[in-house]
Residue, then its C-alpha position, 0 to 999 in steps of 0.5 A: m747661250i751666247p755671252l756678249v759685251t755690248n755698249n750697255g753691259v753684258n748680255l746673254v742671247y740665243k743662237d739665230d738657229v737655236t732649235c731647243e725649248k727656251p725657258n718659259f713661265l706662266i703670269p699668275g692671273i693672266e694665263e699668258t706664257y712668256t718665253h726667255y729671250n735674253a738676259h742682261i746687267h745694269l750697273s747700279s740698281e733701276h729699282t729701289i726696295d725700301g728707298l735702298y739702292y743696290a749695286a747692280e740688277m739683272h733682267m731676264v727678259h721673256l716675250r710673248a708669242d706676238g712679241q707685243r708684250a713682255a715680261v721680266v724676271g729681275t734681281m738686284i746684285e750686291p757684292d756682300r760675299v766673302t767667298d765668290n758665288p760659285v754659280f755668278e762665277i761661271f757666267l762671268n768667266y763667259w762674259k771675260k771670254a766675250r770680252k776677250d773676243v772683242d776687246c782691242g786693248e789689253c785684256d788678259v783672260d785665263t782661258s783655262l776658266f772657260s769650259t763650254t760644258e757648264d751649265m749657263h741657266p740664268y734662273k740659277m742666279l736667282e736667290t728666292n722664291s719671293f718676288f713683287h710683281y706689277d704692270g710697268g715699262l721698258t726702261t730703256p727707249p722707247c719705254s712702252e708700257i708693255v712689261w710685266w715685272n717680277l723682281a726677286a725680293e732678295p738680292m743675288s750676292v757676288s763678292v767684291r772680287q767678282f763685282a769689280e771684274l764684272s764693272d771692269i767688262i762693262l765699263n772698260t771694254k774697247t772696240m775698234q771704232k773709225g780706226e781708234c781703239k775706244k771703250i764702247t760703254v754708254a755708262s755716266k760718269s758715275g758708271s751707272t747703266s740704268r734709268p733712274p727711278q720715276p715717280l708714282f702714277g697710282r700703280s699697284v704690286d703684288k708680292i707673290c711666291p712662284t712655287t704657288m703662283e698665288p699673290h701674297s698681298h695686294t694693294d693700291i699705291m698712293e698717287g705720286s707726282h706726274s713730274h718725270d723728274h726724280d724727287d724724294d719729296e714727291e714720292s709716296a711716304a707710305s710707311a710700308t715696303t717701298m719699291a721704286v722702279g725704273a719706269l715708275s715708283l711703287a708702294a706695297v703693303v705686304a702682310g705679315q712676315m716676308i716669304 
């Protein structure tokens, strides 16, 4: 995979002439296979769980063979480790190198940290076997309702230093633009590159465990406001596990112990 720094974050993509078999998975109950396309990170989460936002969110995007449907495997990212996350460190060093390759500003990277022999399999960054699964939409324009979302129930933990370096790459990378060295980020003034959670639209969500690919529990969610503006008073007040997402807001009841 090729690490990239773009105007909306860091990415992992495949070479155009790649011949290896890309990772893929089968959506439970849908019986359709989705193949890995890219991975990217948003600063500030595009979902909330139990009303809580997280520092960042990684999405691993998969496409159906015809390209008309997508499936995303996502995980929250939290800077709450007292030591560095060794798996995330591999990816972080690749993104540092990618920044050095394009940055026109002062960007000092220790190239001894970079190795082409390290495994960059993005699924290694997942820290749980439990996921929230629902049918939703893209969180970037045109926001089409074509996505099977699969959000990890537990966040990936990184160190404060690692998160600070990730944020610096996303927010402060500079390239030459019309003869001037300028930041490329499209982040908001607060530093977010995420779409805010949206109201409920009568959706449902499953809690699943991919080791069996069987639904853990299921419930219809409460209908929310049809306004597209984020308003906590208009979201579901159900006393259940609440999941707000970039395309809509969801409330799910998870029966029994969380996996």
